[in-house]
N, C-alpha and C positions, 0 to 999 in steps of 0.2 A: 709171849707171843705178840702182843699186841706191842709194847713196849719196842720188841723187834721190826716189829713197820712201821713202827711210826720212827725209828730211826733209820727205818732203810727209804721211808718215804723224805726224813729230812735229810738224807746223805743225797737224793734223788733229786730232791726239790733245792743243796747247793751246787753239786754238778749241771742243775741245769741253770742259775743264776750264774755259775761262774761261764759257763754256754752263752750266759745272755749280755755278760759285763765284756765275756769277747768280741760277743758281736758288736756289743757298744762300738768299743773300740776300735773292730773292721770300721765299723760306719765311719765314727771320726775320722781316719787315717785316710778313708775311701773323700768324705767331704771336704777335708782336707786337701786333695789333689781334686777334687774336683772343684776348689776354691785355687787353686793356683792357675786350673789352666785357665777358668772363666778371666782370672786377670791377666793371659795370656791372652785369649780372645778380645778382650776388650781394648788391649792397646794394639793387635791388630784391627778391629774395628777399627778405632780410633785412625790411627795409618787411611784407610779406605772410607772412613763413615762417607762419602759424598757417593762414592763412585759405587756402590755396593750397601742396596740398602735390601736384598737377600740375604748377607749377614745378620744384620741387625733382626731380621727379622728369624732366624733363628736362633740368635744369641736371647731374643726374649723364651722364646718354645723353654728355651735351655735354662728362664730364671723361674717360668714357672714352674719346669716338671723338677726345678731344687724346695721350691714350695710344697712340690709335691712328697719331698722326701721327710724334712722337714715332720711333711701332717704322719707322716707312713712313721717316723718313729715317736713320735705322743703315743701312740696304737701300738708300738711294741709291748709294751707293759701291758697291755688286753689281750693281745693278738698274737699268738706264736704262732699261729696259722699263716699270716702273714709276710712269713720271712723271706722264709720261698718264693712267692712272685715279691717282693720287695730284692734278692738276688735276679734273677731277670728281670726286672725293672731295670735295674743295675746295666746288666748285661746289655741289654736295648742302650741305655746310655752312653756307654764305651763306644759300642756301632757308629748309633750317632756324632760322636765327638772324631773319629778318622771318618766320618764322613765330612764334616767339618771343615777336618784338615786337608784331604784331600779336594773338596769345594777351594778353603783358601787356595794353595798351591794350584790348581783351575784358575784362580783369578791372577794369582800371582802371575804364571805367564801367558793371559792374555794381556796385563797391561803391562810387562816385556814386548808385547810385541805393539804392541798400542804406540809405544814407547819408540820404536825402530820405525812403527807406517810414519809419524808425528816427525823423524827425520828423513824420511826420504822424500814426504811434501818440503819441508822448511830447502831441501835443494833443490825441488822443483819452482819455489819462489824463488829461489834467489837468481833458478836459470832465465825463469820469463821476467826478471828485472830488467836483469839484461837483453833479452829479448826487446821488450820496448825499451830501453834505452838509446839499443840500433835503430829501432822505427822511427825514433823522437828525432833524434842526428837524419836521417832519410829527412823527415817531414820537416826539416826545419831549411836543409837542401832541396827541398819540392819547392818549399816556400818562397827563396831567394832567386829561384829558377822562374816561379810565377812569375813574382817582381819586376822580374828582368822585361822580359817574354809582356807585361801590363806595359811598364814604357816602351818597346816594343812597338806592341800596338796603339799605342796614345797617339807615338809617331808619326806611324801609316794611317791615322784617325786623322795627323793634320793633313800630311802629303792631298788625303781624300775630299778635305774641305778647301780649299783650294783649287785642287783640280775639277770639282762643283761647282767651286765659284766662276772659274773658265767655262764649264759648262754653260752658267746661266748667262754670262755674256755672252759667248756664242750661239745658242738658242736667240737671246735677243738683239742681234746680226740681223738671224735667220726670218724672225719675226716679220725683222724692220723691211728685208728682203720681200719677204712674200709680199706682206702688202704696198710694200713701190710694184712690186709684180701685181697683183690687182688690179692697182690706180690705173697703171698700164696700160691693163688689157681691158679694163673701163674705155680707156682716153683712147684705146687701138682699135676697139672690137666695131666694127664696117659690115658683118651682115646682118643685114634685117631682110626683112620677105623675101625679092625675089633671090637676094643672097644669101639665107637660108637652103632656101630649093635649088639653087647652082650647086650648092654642099652636098645635097645630099646626093644631086645627078653624077656632080662628078663624081665624092669618094663612092659611089656603091658596092662598087666590086671593093675596094680596099675592105668596105664591111664587113664582106660577109665572111670574111677571115680574121678579122682585127676589133670586130665585136668584143665586147668583156665576156667572159667568160660563164661570169654569173648576172643574169638579163633580169634578174627580179625585181630590182628598183627601177630599169626603165619600161620594161609592164607594166609593176604598178604602175608607176609615174601617167601613163599614156590611158590604161583605165581608169583614174579620177579622173585625169580631163578629158576621160570617153574616148578618145582614138580610139581603141579598140573594144570591145564589146564583154563580156565572159563567156562565150562560149570561145571566139576568137585568141579568150587569154591563154585555156584550159587546152585548145587545142594545141598552142605550143609550150605549153608543158608536155604536154603528154610526146613529142619529140627528142626524142636522148639525144640525137648526133646535133652537137652547137654549131654547126656551119650551116647546115638543113634548116635548124631551126633562124639562124641569123638569115637564110636565103629567103625563108617564109615572110619572117617580120618585115624585111624588108620591101619586099612584092606588096604584101597589105597597106604595108604606107606608103608605097609611092602611087597605090593604085584610088586610095583615099583624098589627095591631092595633096596643094599647095602648105593647110593650113596644120595638115597632120604632120605635115614636112617638116614646120618650124618647128611643130610639140616636141617630134622626136628627136632633132637637134640638142633642142631645150635638155630631156630628158637626157643625154646622153655627154650634153656637156657636167653636168653635174655626176652623172654616173664615172664620166669616164673624163678629166678635164683635159689630161695631159695628150691622150688620143686625142682627138678634138683642133687642141694648139698642133700637133705633130704631123696632123693633115693638112694643116691652113697654115703654115710657115713653119721654120727651124724655132726652138729654143734651148740653150743649155745653162746648166751647173755646176759651178767651180766648187767642190769640197775639198774644203782642207783639213786635212789631215797631219798633226804631229807628228815623226816617225818613230820617239818615244810613248807614244798615244797608249794607253792600259785599253784592254779589251772591254772591262765592263765600258769603262768612256766613247767607242769606238759607237759599240751598241745601239747605246743612248745617240749619240750622232748618227745612226746610220734611220731610228727609230724615228728621232726627232724628221728628219726627211719626209721619214717616207707619210706619217701622218701629217703636215704641212701641205707635197704637195702628187701623194699617190705612190701605186707599183712603177707608174708609167713615167717617171721620171728618172731613174737610174737608166734609162736609154739616153737620156739627155747631159750625161752627169761626166765631168772631166774632173778626175779627183789629185791634187797637188800638195805630196809630202815635200812637209817644211823640215826644219832645224834637221838634215844632212848628215851632221855631226855625229849622230847619232847612232848610224849602220855602224858606221868602226869597219870602215872596208870591205859592208854587206852591197851583193845590189841589192837595185829595188824587187827584182827577178824572188832572191831569199826573202825577203823582208815580205813578200807577199807568203811564201811560203810556210812563215813560221808568224805569219801574225794570226789576227782572230778566226773565226770560224767565220763571221758572217759575214767578212770582208775579202774572203775568200770566194766564199759560193755568189756573193754579189755579183767578184771578177767573171766567174764562172757562165753562168746564168744573164748578162747583161752586158757581156764584152766589152766594160767600161774604160773608158780610154787615161791611161798613166799619165802624170808628165812629171 
């Protein structure tokens, strides 16, 4: 009986050994398959090694699991119970391989998508380069136009400089004339003492309506020279109607006597010399304007006249237009209608004579 049991045990052992050998061959085949797959994966990883770091991590995990398989093969001799666990682990590894393959397919599709996006970006870049070239061409054209305009402006500046030179010469002539008029005024001044009193009594009626609209300089001068006191100055300032204010001031000066009338004459002549000259005797100014003069030139000339002789000079001004060939079949009235605003206002306000 023992021999039969021993034989049966030996037979069972042989069968187990055969099963173990078959399992070993199966594991060897699976290891070879794993090695082949590993080579394929390594090839794919070499192609995508810079863009897909996650695949490298998974490959490292696979290597670690392969090492675990080797350890398990070493333990097969001692632990038969672990065979079932190894089979389960192999199934899990097969599943992971499938997941890796699906992951590689996804990465391949993403790579294709990136390529298409890159191609579209290259097309956009080409379009933008063409647009930039067009803009450069337009910029060059604008630069040429700017150079031409700069040349035109330089020519205009030269013309303006020439006109400024002419204006300076005319200003000098006007200053010389002004000095000459002042000298003549000093030489011809004959109102002293009784003469100034006669001026006040003679022109009192005209002064009621023709005194300057702003009496502040005259009142300040009379107050400074003690002709009027603070109360009288304040009373005059409270009157809002200019005619009434003039009337009260003239009566006040007349009542204060000859000295007050002389000082009033001096203050009036300083505030509005042309009014005094108009009342004493006629004067005239000749304003020479070229037909083709610019608005700026006319404006400067009129401002210069106003600064030198005051607002009253326009009532004694004759305007002489020269270089009539510039009219080009236009009349003087048409020239005035198309002329500068300052000249038109001067004609409407003061009814200046035209020659």
